[in-house]
N, C-alpha and C positions, 0 to 999 in steps of 0.2 A: 390053339392060339394062332395058327396060320390059316384057319378056315376063313373063307370069304363070307361077307355079309350080303346074302342074296336079297335081303329085304331092301337094300338101298337102291336096287335097280328101278323100283317103281316109285321113288320118292324124289324125283328130279325137281319138284316144285317146292321142296322144304329144305330145312337145314342149311346146306352150303350156299343156297341162293342168297341167304341173308348177308353173306360176306362179299358179294359181288363188287361193292364199292370200295373195298380196302385197297391200300397202296399196293401196286403190283397187280394189275388187272388179271393176271394169269393164275391167281391163287385158286380160284374156284375149280377149274378143270383138274388141277393137280390134286386138290383135296378130294374131289369126286372119284378120281382114279385110286387114290389111297383107300378110300372107303370101300371101293369095289373089291380091292385086294385084301383088305383087312390088315395084314402085316406085310411090309415090303420095303424095298430099298428106296429111300427118298431120292437119292442121286439118280437111280435108274428111271424112276417115274419122271423126274424133272427133265432128264435127257430126252425121254420119249415125247415130252410136251414141248421140246425145243427151247427150254429156258437157257439163258446165258448164265455164266458163273455168278454175276452180280444178282441176277434175278433169282437164282437158286438160293443164294444166301438170304435175300430178303424174304423169300417165300418160307424158308425153313424157320427163320426167326419169328415170322408172323404166326405161323402155325403153332410153334411152341409157346409163344406168349399168350395166345388165345386158348391154349390147352386142347387144341384139336388133334394133336398127335402126341404120342409119348414114346421116348426111346425104349427100345427093347432089343431082342436078338432074333436072328433068323430061325433059331431052333428053340424047342421048349426048354425052359429052365428046369433043372433037377431040383427036387425038394431039398436035398442036402445042401445044394449050393445056396438056395435061398436061406436055409437055416443058419448056415455058417457065414453068410455074407460074401461068399466067393463069387456070386453072380454079378456080372457087370453088363450094362447095356452096350450095344454096338453104337458107334458114332453115326452110322448111316441108317440102320434099320429102325423103322418106327411102326407103331400100331395106331391106326386111325381111331379117334374117339368120337362117339356120337355127339353132335353139336348141342343137343339138349343137356347132356351130361356136362359137357365143357362149359356151357353157360351157367349151370348150377354151381360148378366148382369156382368159376370166375366170380360169381356173386358172393359166394362164401368167403373167398379171399378178400374181396373188397369190404365185406362186413367186418372181417377180422382186422383189416387195416384201419377201418373207421373206429372200431372199439379201442384200438391202441392209441389213435389220435385223441379220442375223447378222454381216455385215461390220462394221457400226457397233459391235455388242456386242463383237466380237473386238478391235476397235481400243481400245475403252474398257477392256476387261480387260487388254490389254497395257500400256496407260498406267498403270492402277492397280497392276498387278504390278510395274512398274518403279519407281513411286513408293514402294510398300511396301518393295521391296528396297533402295532407295537412301536412304530417309529413315526410315521407321518402324522397320524391323528394326535398322538401324544405330543409331538413337537409343536403342533399348531396351538396347543393349550399351554405350552410353557412360555414364560415371560422372556426367555433368551432370544437374542437376535441372531438370525442366520443371514450372513452376507456372502455372496459369491461374485467373484470378478469374472467377467466374460469378455474375451478379446477376439474370438472368432465370430465373424458376421453370421455364418450359417448357424452357429450355436445360439446366437442372440435371437435370430428369427425363429428357431425351433422352440426356444423358451417362450417367446411371445405366443406362438401357436398353442403350446401346452397350457399356458396361463389362461388364454382367452377361451379355451375349450371347457374350463371348469368354473368360469365366472357365474355367479348366481344373481347378483343384483346391480353392481355399479362398475363402470369402466370409465376412467377419466384420463385425459392426456393433454399435454401442451407441446407445441412445436415452434421453435424460433424460426425455422426455415420451412420452405415448402417441401412436399414429398415428390420423389421422382415418379414417373408415370407407372412403372412396374409396381412399386410399393403402394401407390395410390389405389390401383385396381385391387390389390390384395386387401387393403384397408376397407374398401367399399364392400367387398365380399364378406369380410369379418363383421362389418357394421350390420349388414342385413341379417346375418346369423344371430348376432347378439340381440338386436331389436326384436326379432321373431321369438326369442326365448325370454322376453320380458326384462332384459337388462337395460338400465338407463346409461346411455353413452353420452359423454360430454367431451368437448375438445376446445382448446384455446390455440389460436394462431396469432402471429404478429401482424399488425396492420400493414407493415411493409410487404410481407410475403403475399398478403391478400390483395395487394394493389395490382398484381400481375393477373391478366385475364384468365390464363389457364388455371391458376390457383383458385381464383374466385369461382370458376366453373366447377372445380373439384369440391369446394366447400358447399356450393349450391347443391351438388349431387348428394353430399353427406346430409345436408338439411332435408332433402327430399326423402331420404331413407328413414329419417327420424332422429338423427344425431343433433344434439344441442351444440351450436357452434358460437364462440365469442371471439372477438378480436381485442388485442391489447397493444399499446404502443411499445411495450417492453415485455418480452417473454424470457425469463432468466435461463431456462435450460429445457432440454427435452425431458419429458417425464411421463411415465405411464403407471397408473395405480389401479389395481383390481381388487374389489371387495375388501378393502382395508387390510388385506393379507399379503399382497405382493406389490412391490414397487420396483421400477426399473429406471435408473438415472444414469447419465454418462459418467465415466471415470473422471473426466475433466470437462466441465461444461463448455469451455472455450474451444475444445477439440473433440467433438463427438466421435471421430474416427478411431480414437484410441480404444474404444470399447465401452462396456456398460457394467453397472453394478446392479445385481439382483438382490433385493432385500425381502426376506420373508419374516412374517410375524407382525402383529398389530402395534407393538411398542414403537419401533422406529418408523414403520409405515405411517403411523398416525401423525408424526411430525411432518413428513412430506405432504400428507393430505392437508394439514393445516396451511402450509404454504400454498398449495394448489387452490384451496378455497378462497384465500386472500386474493390470489391472482384472478380467480373466477369472478369475484364480486367487483373487482376493479376494471374488468373487461366489459366491452359493449357487445350486445348481440349482433351477430353477423347479419348484414342486410339493413341495419338501422343506423349506420355511421353517417356523420354529417361532415361535409368538407367546406373549408373556408372559401374555396373557389366558387361556391354556389351562392355566395353573398348572404348566407344565413337563411335562405329560403326553406331549407330542410329542418329548421329548428321547430320543436314543438312549443306550445304555449308555456309549458312547464319550464323548458330550458330557457326560453326568453325571459321568463319571470326570474329565474335563478340568476341569469346574467345581469339583469337590471339591479337586483338586490346586491349582487357581488360588486358591480360598478359603484354602488352607493356605499360600499364599505361595510355591508352587513356581515356578521359572523355566520359560520355554517350552521350553528345550532338554531339561530333565529330563522335562517332560510328554511331549515327543515320544518320548524314549527309553523311558519307561514304557509308553506306548501302542503303541510299535512303528510309529510313523508318521513322516513327514517333518516338519521344522520348519515348512515352508510350509503343510502341512495343518493343523497346530496353530494357526498364525497366522491362517489363514482361518477356522477353526472358532471361535476365541475372538473374532474380530472380529464374526462373525455373532451370537454370543451377547451381546456387549456392545451391539450395536444393538438386539436384542430386549429387553434389560433396561434400556435407556436409561442405561447407565453410561458415565462419562467415562474410566474407567481399568479395567484388568483386575482389579485387586484389588477395586475397587468392584463389579464384575460378580459376583465370587465372593461378596461379602458380601450383595448383593441376592438372589442365588439362594438363599442360606441363609434369609434373612428371608421370601422368598416361598414357602418350602417346596419348592422345586424339587428339593432333594437329599434329601428325607425318604424 
């Protein structure tokens, strides 16, 4: 056990040289001397190599962790001591281990650790799969409504991220106010991810918010990504709906800072979606709005015709038949024109359009 390993004298280009870049650059000469001696005092070798106390500690820990040395005793262990367990290694005496053997042992330890991690991951996966099968999936098929109140902003953002990660087909939202820059960038990133996955993304903003240049720029960027954006003179509340399964609305629409309500299940979400679709059809596509300050130059021929008929007292149904469009289209078109003209009634809108020269 104390015999030296003469074979190491001719192997200066192998084994220990592979560890020359380890922390504590004096590790290699220490290990080479330990290999030459076979079994020896690590303290003695470290002292001969001029290591400080701190360097000795680091060197010892590194050699042990790599499996390049093993604690032993300066004398041979008796068989009886090994059998009875009475043998104990010295704190200082070590035996040098061949680097190839140390490497094989290290790889085996790593394989064992990997097997343990895989077993734990497999167990966790099985548990989550069982939970999803017995709770989440069955819950999505039940008619019951699941409502959760969220008051922590971080929790709200996390829920939004979780929902958007599982969207399959549709994501709709409406916003009474503009988004702060940090949130806007996050929304753009989310838009790109959803559009790339084939999700239809729609958003409604208030006309007032879109009148600010920075908000208009943000909406333009969303359009460029592929989001359908519309503007409305009145947006009732902040609302986000995903796949007819999830809806998030404020606890109090007049004070969104109080928190949000998360609704799961198609029963109640369907009601919110009905409100959203109404607002969507009443809103105008972003980039196609018409302002009174432009003197009606931006009006299409269809809008001019509708205004003329409106000024003449014609009913919506007859306007729709005359133009060959649906009653819903006429209703939305006239609502937009009333907003631009600042009129309280449709007849007043027609009169104001004449006075402003929009129909000349």
